[in-house]
Structure formats: structure tokens, C-alpha cells
C-alpha positions in Angstrom: 6.6 3.6 5.4 6.7 5.5 8.4 10.2 4.4 8.9 10.5 6.0 5.5 9.5 9.4 5.9 11.5 9.1 9.6 14.6 8.2 7.0 15.0 4.8 9.7 14.4 2.1 6.7 17.8 0.9 6.9 18.5 -2.0 4.9 14.5 -1.7 4.2 13.5 -0.5 0.1 10.3 1.5 -0.2 8.7 1.3 -2.4 9.9 -2.2 -3.4 7.6 -3.7 -5.9 5.1 -5.8 -3.6 4.1 -2.2 -1.8 4.3 -0.9 -5.8 1.7 -3.7 -6.9 -0.7 -3.1 -3.9 -0.1 0.7 -4.3 -0.9 0.7 -8.3 -4.9 -1.7 -7.0 -4.9 1.2 -4.2 -4.6 3.3 -7.6 -2.0 5.7 -4.7 1.5 7.0 -5.1 4.1 5.5 -3.0 4.9 9.2 -1.7 1.5 10.0 -1.2 0.6 6.9 1.1 3.9 7.3 3.2 2.7 11.2 3.9 -1.3 9.2 4.7 0.9 6.7 7.7 3.1 8.8 9.2 0.6 10.9 10.3 -2.3 7.9 10.7 -2.4 4.4 12.8 -3.0 1.4 11.6 -6.0 1.1 11.8 -6.9 4.3 9.9 -4.5 3.2 6.4 -6.6 -0.9 6.6 -9.4 1.8 6.7 -8.4 3.3 4.1 -7.6 0.1 2.4 -10.3 -1.2 2.7 -13.0 1.4 1.2 -10.6 1.7 -1.7 -11.0 -2.8 -2.0 -14.4 -2.4 -2.0 -15.5 -1.1 -4.9 -12.7 -2.8 -6.5 -14.2 -6.2 -8.7 -13.7 -9.3 -7.8 -11.5 -10.2 -11.0 -9.6 -7.4 -9.5 -8.8 -8.9 -6.1 -7.8 -12.8 -8.4 -6.0 -10.0 -10.6 -3.6 -8.9 -7.3 -4.3 -11.8 -5.4 -2.0 -13.8 -8.7 0.4 -10.9 -9.0 1.7 -11.6 -5.5 1.6 -15.3 -5.4 2.9 -15.6 -8.4 
């Protein structure tokens, strides 16, 4: 996301399909998440995601796992 915001992403695609799955799970749009990543460090981003994950049900987590793993 930082490379996306800095315009240095080269051949990388943001948001890619995997990004979209995770962002949908976190209920945040790609642009908002990229803006957050631009001003927060990695630990703050992890904390943000973990706080959201805490209130998600185990069924939600399992569904995301299944979508990611195919």
C-alpha cells in the first residue's frame, strides 16, 4: 500500500484480489487502508487489523481462510 501511495509500485497491483478479500473482511476500502498505511508503521497496522479481527466470529475467520486457501 505504501508503494501504491508513493507511486512506486511497479508491476504490483493494489488492491489485488487477495487484498480485496482481506480488506472486505476488515470492512475497509482500499484507499482508506492505503491512507492509513501511509501514516502508520507496521505495528500500528497490525494492531488495527487485530482489533477488528477480535470482534469477528470464528465462522467469519474460517470463511476468510477458505477463500484465501481456495
